[in-house]
N, C-alpha and C positions, 0 to 999 in steps of 0.2 A: 516612505511610500505606503499609503494606506492599502490594506488588503481587503478583498471582498469578504462578505460575511461568511462565517463558518469556521474560521480559524482565529485563535488568539495566540499572541506571542508575549511571553514574559521573560524577564532577565533576572538571573541570580549570579552576579559577577560575570565570569566568562561563559556561563551556561545559559542557553536559550531553551525555553520550553515552548514547544508548538503543540497546542491543544486543539484537537478536532472537536468542534464545539457545537454539535447539534444533538444534545443528549436526549431530547424528547423523541427524536427520530432515529435513535441508536446510531447517531453519527453517519447516517446514510448520505451518500454523495449526491448533491443536486448540482445545478449549473453553477451557482455561486461558489460552492465548496470545491468543485472540480477546478474552476479557474484559480481559486486561491492555492490549491495544491500544485498547480503549474507555476505560480508566480512566487511562492514563498521562498524557494531555494535561492533564486537570484537576490531577493531581498536580504536574506541572511548572509549570503556570501559577501555582500557589500558592507556588513557590520564589522568595523575594524576591531571591536572588542570581543566578538564572539569566538569561542574556541570549540565548543561542543554543543550539539542539539539533542534534546530529549523530545521524542514524539510520542504522544499518548492521546487517549480519548476521554471525553467528559462522560460521566455517568457509568452505565453498565457495560458499554461496548467500546471497542477500539474503533471499528467502523463496520457497519452491516452491509457494505457494498453500495451499489447504485440505488438511488432513490427511485422507487417504482413509478411514481408519477412522472419523473423526469425521463426515465428510460422509455416509458410508454409513449411519451410525446414524439419519440423518434419514428414510431411506426408510420406516421403521416407527415413527417418533416425531415426529408433526406438531407437538407442543407444543415440543419442543427445536428443531425446524426453524424455527418461527415466532419463537422467542426469539432464534435466531441472526440472523435477518433484522433484527429490531429492534436488536440489538447492532451489526450491520454498519452500519446507518444511523447509529448513534451514533458509530462510529469516524470516519465521513466528516464528520459534523457537528462533532465535537470538533476534528478536524484543521483544518477551515476556520475555526473560531472561535478557535483557539489563537493567542495574541498574539505569540509569539516567532518569529523566523525558524527554519526547520527545513531542514537540509541533508541530503539523502539521499546516502550514499556507497554506491552500488550495486555491491557487490563480486562478484556472481555472478547466477545466475538470479533474476529477479523475475517471478513468474507469478501470474495470477489476482488475488487480494486483495493479494498482494505487489507486483504491478505498480501496482495502484490506489493503494496507500499511498505508493509511491515517487513516482508522478507528482503526487500531491497535496502533496508537499513544495515549499518555496519555491525551492530550488536542487537540481537533480538531477545529481550527478556520477556518471558511469558508468565503471567499469573497462572497458578495451578488451576484456576477456574476458566481460563481462556481457551480458545480453540481457533484454528484456521479452517477455512473451507473455500473452495472455488466452485460455485454452483452454475457456472456459465452453461455447461452442456445440458443441465436439467431444464433450462429455459430455452433450449434450441440455439445457443450461441457457441461459437468457437471461443475457447479461453485465450483470446488474443492479446489481452492487456497485461501480460506478464507471466501467467502460470505456465502456459505451453512453451514459452520462449526461455524462461529463466529457471523454473524448477528443475528441469533435467540437469542443469549445471550444479545443483546443490544436493540433490537426493537421487537415489537409484531410479533409473528410468522406469523399471517395472513398478515401483511404488508410485512414481509420478503419474503414470497412466491410470492406475486405479483411482487415485485421489481426484484427478481431473475428470475422468469419465463419469464417476459416480457423484462427485460433489460432496462426498461424505465429510463429516467433521473430523478434523485431525486434532486430537487433544494435545495439551501442552507437552506431556511426556513423550508422545509419539513424534511430535514436531521436532523435539530435541534429538530423539533417536535417529531420525532419518535426515537430519541436517537442515531443517527449515527454521530452526530457532537455536539460540545459543544455550540457554538454560532456563529452567523453571524457577519461579520465585513465589513464596507465599503471598497471597493476595494482599495482606495487610502491610507487607514490607516492600511491595513492588516499586513504588516511587522512591522510597528511601534508598533502595539498592541501585536504582537507575541514577539517582543524583550522586551517590557516592562514587559510582563508576565514572560518571560524567566529570566530576571535579578531579578525579585521578587522571583521566585522559587530558583534561585541560591543563594540567601541570606539566605535561610532557613537552619536549621540544617541538615547536609548532611545525617547522618544515619537515622534520623527520616523520611526524604523524601524517601530514598531508601527502608527502611523497610515497609513503607506504600505502596509504589508501588508494592513491592514483594507480599504483602498480597492480594492487589486488583487483581493483575494479576493471582493469583492462580485460580480465577474463570474462566478466559479465558484459562489457561493452562490445565484445565480439558478436554478441547476439543481436546487437542493434541493426546491423546491416543485412542480416539474414533471417533468422527465426522470428524476430519481433516484427519486421516489416511484413513477412508472410502471415504472421498471426493477425495483425490488424487488417490486412486485406481479406483474409478468410472470415474474420469476424464481421466485416461490413457485408459480405455476401450472405452470411447466415442471418443477419438482421433483416433481410428482405424476404425470408422464407415464411410460408404460411404456418409452418410448425412453430416457429418462434413467436409469431403473432398470437397464435392460439394459446400456447403455454404461458406467455407473459400476461395476457389478459386474464387467464384463469387464475394465475398466482395473485394478480392484483385484486381480483374479486375476493379471493380467500382471505386476504390480509386487511380488508376494509371492514 
């Protein structure tokens, strides 16, 4: 099945590497990449030879979050806005349902949706130069696409609130300390360590790994029917506010 632009998939025996591939835009998520992130998991689950997936970013970033031009288009296009929310829910649902282990090799900035995708992986290896951040609130949005729904299941709520309210960067060491990442890795060995772990997991009994992942993910899946649905609904409301419009347009002007 051909994927939309923005992702590339390569094979190394039983390991599949999914590369977020918009390096000139710091792997910011536009319409094509958003669709690809929703479709890739079903594509990989149908691969009979795949056992483990490594997810990483091309260039300097893992993913800098939403592409500002794409997000700004929602201000005057509620149909596209609502479609993006439905697709965002599908990304999270597909990741939680995906049967194979996924290792995030976080090579640089992972922001907004990029942070959510990284944290939803089974193992999160972070370069010592990388960081997480969820800046939704800073641009007048509810952190509805993962942060508010899932981070409290992984890290103390008091820390979660501060991170989500301020949008401050969470460096790799802090991410490990509070439970948003598995471990830090030197930048120059990040992919080597990710692949070493991937091949180690690929050699384990398949059904044992899949079953264990399914049970563990049941805890996160409990958020799908409550916090996540509430988060997306609240995010849609915040997208219609004047404060969001003003802050998003100001940010777009500063980055041009």
